[in-house]
C-alpha positions in Angstrom: 0.4 -0.3 -0.4 1.7 3.6 -0.8 1.3 5.8 1.2 -0.8 8.6 0.0 -3.5 5.5 0.3 -2.1 4.3 3.5 -2.4 8.0 5.6 -6.2 8.0 3.5 -7.2 4.8 5.7 -5.4 5.4 9.0 -8.8 8.5 7.8 -10.7 6.6 6.9 -10.3 4.5 10.3 -9.6 7.0 12.5 -13.1 8.5 11.6 -15.1 5.1 11.8 -14.2 5.2 15.7 -15.3 8.6 15.9 -18.4 8.0 14.7 -19.0 5.2 17.2 -17.6 6.8 19.8 -20.4 9.9 19.8 -22.9 7.3 19.3 -21.8 5.6 22.4 -21.8 9.0 24.3 -25.3 9.8 23.0 -27.2 6.9 23.2 -25.5 6.0 27.1 -23.6 9.6 28.3 -20.6 7.9 29.1 -17.9 9.2 31.2 -14.6 10.8 28.8 -12.3 8.3 30.5 -14.4 5.1 30.1 -15.3 6.8 26.2 -11.3 7.1 26.0 -11.0 3.4 27.2 -12.9 3.1 24.1 -10.7 5.1 21.5 -7.1 4.0 22.9 -8.5 -0.2 22.4 -10.4 0.8 18.4 -7.7 3.0 18.1 -4.5 -0.1 18.7 -7.4 -3.4 17.0 -7.2 -0.9 13.9 -2.7 -0.4 13.6 -2.5 -4.2 13.9 -5.0 -4.7 11.7 -3.9 -2.2 9.2 0.3 -3.7 9.8 -0.6 -7.6 9.9 -3.3 -7.4 7.3 -3.2 -5.0 5.4 -7.7 -4.9 6.8 -9.8 -2.0 8.5 -11.9 -3.0 11.0 -15.5 -3.1 9.4 -13.4 -5.6 7.4 -12.0 -7.7 10.5 -12.9 -11.5 10.6 -12.8 -14.2 13.5 -9.4 -14.8 12.9 -8.2 -11.0 13.5 -9.9 -10.5 16.8 -8.3 -13.3 18.1 -5.1 -13.1 16.1 -5.2 -9.5 18.2 -5.6 -11.0 21.8 -3.0 -13.2 21.1 -0.7 -11.1 20.2 -1.7 -8.5 23.4 -0.7 -11.6 26.1 2.0 -12.9 24.6 3.2 -9.4 24.6 2.6 -9.5 28.3 -1.5 -7.8 29.6 -3.2 -9.7 31.4 -6.6 -11.5 31.2 -8.3 -8.7 32.7 -7.1 -6.7 30.2 -7.5 -9.3 27.3 -11.3 -9.1 28.4 -11.3 -5.4 28.6 -9.9 -5.6 25.1 -12.4 -8.0 23.7 -15.2 -6.8 25.9 -14.6 -2.9 23.5 -14.7 -5.2 20.6 -17.8 -6.5 20.3 -19.7 -3.2 21.8 -18.8 -1.9 18.4 -18.9 -4.8 16.6 -22.5 -4.6 17.2 -23.6 -1.5 16.6 -21.7 -2.1 13.3 -24.7 -4.4 13.5 -27.1 -2.6 14.2 -25.8 0.0 11.2 -26.3 -3.3 8.7 -21.7 -1.5 8.8 -20.8 -4.9 8.4 -22.7 -8.9 7.9 -21.6 -10.0 11.0 -19.6 -9.8 14.3 -15.9 -11.5 14.5 -16.2 -11.6 18.1 -19.6 -13.7 18.6 -17.2 -16.6 19.3 -14.7 -15.6 21.0 -14.2 -16.7 24.8 -13.2 -14.1 27.1 -10.6 -14.9 28.9 -11.3 -15.4 33.1 -10.2 -11.8 35.1 -7.7 -13.3 37.3 -9.2 -13.6 40.7 -7.1 -11.4 43.4 -6.0 -12.7 46.1 -7.9 -11.9 49.5 -5.4 -10.5 52.1 -5.3 -11.4 54.8 -3.2 -10.2 58.6 -0.5 -12.7 60.0 -1.1 -13.9 63.2 0.3 -11.8 65.2 -0.7 -8.5 63.9 -4.6 -9.8 63.7 -3.3 -10.8 68.1 -2.0 -6.8 67.6 -5.6 -5.8 66.5 -7.8 -7.2 68.8 -4.9 -5.3 71.8 -6.4 -2.2 70.6 -9.5 -1.3 71.6 -9.7 0.0 75.8 -10.9 -3.3 77.4 -12.0 -0.2 80.6 -14.4 1.0 79.3 -17.3 -0.3 77.8 -17.7 0.4 74.0 -13.5 -0.1 74.2 -15.1 -4.0 75.8 -18.7 -3.6 72.4 -15.8 -3.7 69.9 -12.9 -6.0 71.4 -16.1 -8.6 71.2 -16.6 -8.0 67.8 -13.4 -8.7 65.9 -12.6 -10.8 68.3 -16.2 -12.8 67.4 -15.1 -11.9 63.7 -11.9 -13.6 64.3 -13.5 -16.4 65.6 -16.2 -17.2 63.0 -15.0 -15.5 59.5 -19.0 -13.9 58.7 -18.8 -10.9 56.6 -19.5 -7.3 58.3 -22.9 -7.4 57.3 -23.6 -11.0 59.3 -21.8 -9.6 62.6 -23.1 -6.3 63.1 -26.9 -8.1 61.4 -26.7 -10.3 64.4 -29.2 -10.8 66.5 -29.7 -11.8 70.1 -32.1 -15.0 69.7 -29.0 -15.9 66.9 -26.5 -16.6 69.6 -26.1 -19.6 71.9 -23.4 -19.3 74.5 -23.9 -22.3 75.4 -23.2 -24.9 72.5 -20.7 -21.9 71.7 -21.8 -21.1 68.2 -24.5 -19.3 66.5 -26.3 -19.6 63.7 -26.1 -17.4 60.9 -28.5 -16.3 58.1 -25.9 -16.0 54.6 -26.2 -15.5 51.0 -29.1 -16.9 49.1 -30.9 -17.3 52.3 -28.7 -19.8 53.5 -28.8 -21.5 56.9 -25.4 -22.6 58.5 -23.9 -23.2 62.6 -20.7 -22.1 63.3 -18.7 -22.0 66.2 -17.5 -19.5 68.3 -14.5 -20.6 70.3 -13.9 -20.0 73.8 -12.6 -16.5 74.1 -14.7 -14.9 71.8 -17.5 -17.5 73.8 -16.1 -14.7 77.0 -15.8 -12.0 75.1 -20.1 -12.2 74.0 -20.9 -13.4 77.9 -19.9 -10.3 79.3 -20.4 -8.1 76.8 -23.6 -8.9 76.9 -24.0 -9.6 80.9 -22.8 -6.2 81.5 -21.3 -3.9 78.5 -24.6 -3.8 76.0 -26.8 -2.9 78.7 -24.0 -0.1 80.1 -23.8 1.7 76.4 -27.6 2.0 75.9 -29.3 1.4 78.9 -32.9 1.5 77.3 -31.7 0.1 73.6 -34.7 -2.0 72.6 -33.5 -3.5 69.5 -32.0 -7.0 68.4 -29.3 -6.5 67.3 -26.7 -7.7 69.3 -24.1 -5.3 68.6 -25.2 -1.2 69.6 -24.2 2.2 69.2 -24.2 4.4 72.4 -27.4 6.4 70.8 -29.7 2.6 71.0 -29.3 0.8 67.8 -28.2 -1.8 65.7 -24.3 -1.2 64.6 -24.2 -0.3 61.1 -21.3 -1.9 58.9 -20.0 1.7 57.9 -19.6 2.4 61.8 -17.2 -0.9 62.3 -15.3 -0.2 60.0 -14.3 2.7 60.7 -13.9 1.2 63.9 -11.7 -2.0 62.6 -9.5 0.4 61.0 -9.0 3.6 63.5 -7.9 -0.2 65.4 -5.7 -1.1 62.9 -3.4 2.4 63.2 -3.7 2.1 67.4 -2.2 -2.0 66.4 0.9 -0.5 64.5 -0.7 -1.7 61.4 0.1 -1.1 57.7 -1.4 -3.1 56.0 -4.5 -2.3 53.8 -7.2 -3.6 55.1 -10.9 -4.2 53.8 -14.1 -5.0 55.2 -12.9 -8.7 54.3 -9.1 -8.2 55.8 -10.8 -10.6 58.8 -12.8 -12.7 57.5 -10.2 -14.0 54.6 -7.7 -14.5 57.5 -9.7 -16.8 59.4 -10.0 -18.7 56.1 -6.1 -18.6 55.8 -5.2 -19.4 58.7 -7.3 -22.5 59.2 -6.2 -23.8 56.3 -2.4 -22.5 57.5 -3.1 -24.8 61.4 -5.1 -28.2 58.6 -7.9 -27.4 58.2 -10.3 -29.1 54.8 -11.3 -27.3 52.5 -14.8 -28.1 52.5 -14.4 -27.9 56.1 -14.0 -23.5 55.9 -16.3 -23.2 52.5 -19.5 -24.5 55.1 -17.5 -22.5 57.6 -17.8 -18.7 55.4 -20.8 -19.9 53.8 -19.6 -20.4 50.1 -22.0 -21.6 47.8 -19.1 -23.1 45.0 -16.0 -25.2 46.7 -14.2 -22.4 43.7 -15.5 -19.8 46.0 -13.3 -21.7 49.4 -10.3 -22.8 47.1 -8.5 -19.1 46.6 -7.3 -18.6 50.0 -6.0 -22.8 49.3 -3.1 -20.0 47.4 -3.2 -17.4 50.2 -1.7 -19.9 52.7 0.5 -21.2 50.0 2.1 -17.6 49.3 2.4 -17.3 53.0 4.2 -20.7 53.2 6.6 -19.5 50.5 7.5 -16.1 51.6 8.5 -18.1 55.7 10.0 -20.2 53.4 11.9 -17.6 51.5 13.0 -15.6 54.2 13.4 -18.5 57.4 15.7 -21.6 55.2 19.4 -20.6 55.2 18.6 -21.5 51.8 15.3 -19.9 50.7 
């Protein structure tokens, strides 16, 4: 292709992309950042097409799409990025199917690669000990917070399950809590001695001291007499992490992740951990085996003379 024709095709491709971006903005009202990402994805694909086959965007076929994705993967892009690239191309070609600019969608039978699942963050056992020791247990509110942290780490509950825990769900005699999780599924989760002791002390004295007139069914209450909210407790966790000098990035599920990882580190069966966490699919729980393995590898590298 001579330089003049090449330049003309480049202008034509740019016009095709610009028209699609304008249509997206009109139809969807997407942000400039999102539109910019579409524009960039299509421009890179267009350039690759020109260099590899001389074809334009509207002439590409399924082999071109698959070849481009393979090219990007070979260049080191993640599966998540590949999935986003395919999503951009898919929307572009579906738009042109509606416009009758192309006869078929070249992305139609191209499967998106599964996005990399980020490993959940977990605290070390010593960091958990530091976090549990952070509340001021000389006050009723401090003992409430210590109790909540103890229960959260002992059970692996979701924060929303902890803050929504009702008095009738707690059986301190048997040492269990009855949880209704996602999809309305119930599970019994053992508390452990430390959490039972903290709960019994809190329910016997501290709950009444915090809000004598409280009439709510939730176990954990605020000074105003209402149930503790997920957001308020998450704020308390971050505060105690600062008090404990923990600089690891935290999420609302950090203690849940730590619970699962530490169980597996100490030899717990994966299916038992699945039941305790309330996962319907074992594959969801299996991500913790990677966390546990990564932790063991780090310890080996740190302490073994030939690590």
